[in-house]
Steps between C-alpha positions, in 0.01 A plus 500: 500500500170683474188307585250432224197729487153368548408571136795295377680801355870580521541710820662840501709597802322832554355597835280805535370680800135594509572865413726393213229266366247780526727734302530244220127430510417871458726494192327188366160667545620794281464735791872579476728520195574153366847412364379302197164644398317829479151432365376791294134413441207308641576193288854477635399544866225233480731260314769551770259391770317240290178595678410801713215506751213704357185390681446870574537684170608832656773325700619320187532826314713664771712182536601568139525875546731484795742284291477729199589847637352784301222293348140597575184302550397595147833363370446168678143472382609571142761224529234251614281606208800418275490155667843526659343296783163361591319395813374151573494239776828307436554364852349476846165604359625862511522762226850586376651700217684263267675519161228420244698223325553327840142510623389173343788282622478656848132410515592146402787458745393699810142605441388142453529437877241767569282363224515153655344636818211671315262204539473559876422865450242421231325262738468783754364733231261245352678492165591199289812465285278489194348839592844648556626368170192634324556842654856501371373409152237776511761760598738370233236544232400846624863626500608346170624737228665755731216540740547652840235499771486653845438274795136610513460428127653156542255419777208634295614285204498192721162585646358545149621149423303368797798461734439609859766744620347593836719537808856376451407285202578777251847562637575127499390468137713796392799349689437159350496628143833669548644208695410275208686735266191626315507859623740740666458832682549793265575854625231692680270729305453785744445325835365179346688174459484355150553153348631387163597172335837369608573366151452849358708680767774238493502371140856366509525292821825350618457128555791364707514140617409456865857475626600811310195684636596409858850625436368830363279547804791433737739729317255787481386463861843492657650768279213735597458400867822331616670424716213296639401144562364214297200504729430863402526397133250220550271730688513771229431260213277252678726223372561181692827472691622246242423732207666791682816298547490389136464858377805610699697205365404578139603868542851362565798728565294812426397467866731469800432350841611711798436513874315789660592475868414132558252454211573367156391740227517535119604812310575609145869415460559830316390688812777370729730786401235768563539743794380363834560799721220697669311753288272754662252515211128559531201374300126532524379168367151373419352240734487222240863518390748218451708664776277324754265281292792312345599328826355275761768597748507882523715540810786666310268785406228512765524500879258228626360758744384709203336214309153588621535861386609390148267200461203582726323185608739287297234485224733551206431870458830690525534870583726717287839535670768758570831317463828638633828318446302193393283486815134595546480812720147613430181454302299739282155528347380709214165661436427630151271789409444644156781753544751358748629210704507508880756266656498419870821361647506283813855469641598172665826644636578855615521741207713811545454807284761390246333162447158663464641728231648202315169310517310799368750534214449133413123549505541802272658254254190286531289809431693571184439139397124552551507838328326680786610697810523327833410620848698341784331397820663352812 
């Protein structure tokens, strides 16, 4: 008889090697063809993930572009203007792209933990809760009726109302207003971040009960990241271990429990029949992509010896990666001028001529996405 799993679910007698799990994970991440879904627009990609890391706007755009072959940056920006997705701080105090109708319940279920810790940050900044609430009210009034303000205009509006935004106070107040569900981050205008009212950008919010919400989070996370662990799910959402277990239980038979080597993991049950063999594919991914950001344990994708090259100083800033057969083999950086992009590649393993040619071809795809020529540098 199979032993019970730690989340109380019915176990599945499936054992995966690390390479097999990585093959399925690349499929979940929409970096390989998926047997049950083929998202065709920004809304469908973001809904598949539930939330996509987008702290860095340029990385967020390419995370969408790489999963929507043939689309351009202009196409993605137009989709965001159509409100197919929006950016806010739904969990871990970090900006993500989310489906508009899900933003409010995500703030309530996962964002609330970050909000609970805001008092300590306010004390450091010399702000009171009353001042933060007043700032949210001021921004709400300024944006009402379809308004949209750049970050600089938001700070000027607060200053005109007598609210001190010096230092990090301004950022905290903008974060707080979105965390409370008053504002959200609208698409950039040129190079400038803009803000709008969440109620106006998401006028028809979904309002699931808490258990249902936890189940939605679990289903979306594991179908887009699995096979991986409950601990990774808790780390991604910021949920407590108890809530993470509850979410998996609520998702029910849509998720399956497997073993990856000696570790219990969870995966979308529909993915168990997907190919698990090696695939020598190649991607040039942005630094802030769910490929790495979606996991606490990244050993399937990243050699521990290369961690410092990908996350210099361990400060949460990730380099863009060259990924071959699901593993990080290099990093890259872009420099933009008015007429072109220059991309410098730093190999982490030996690159022969054939691999260099493949990397340059992948970067040419990125150039087409940007709509400008690229110069390769090694």
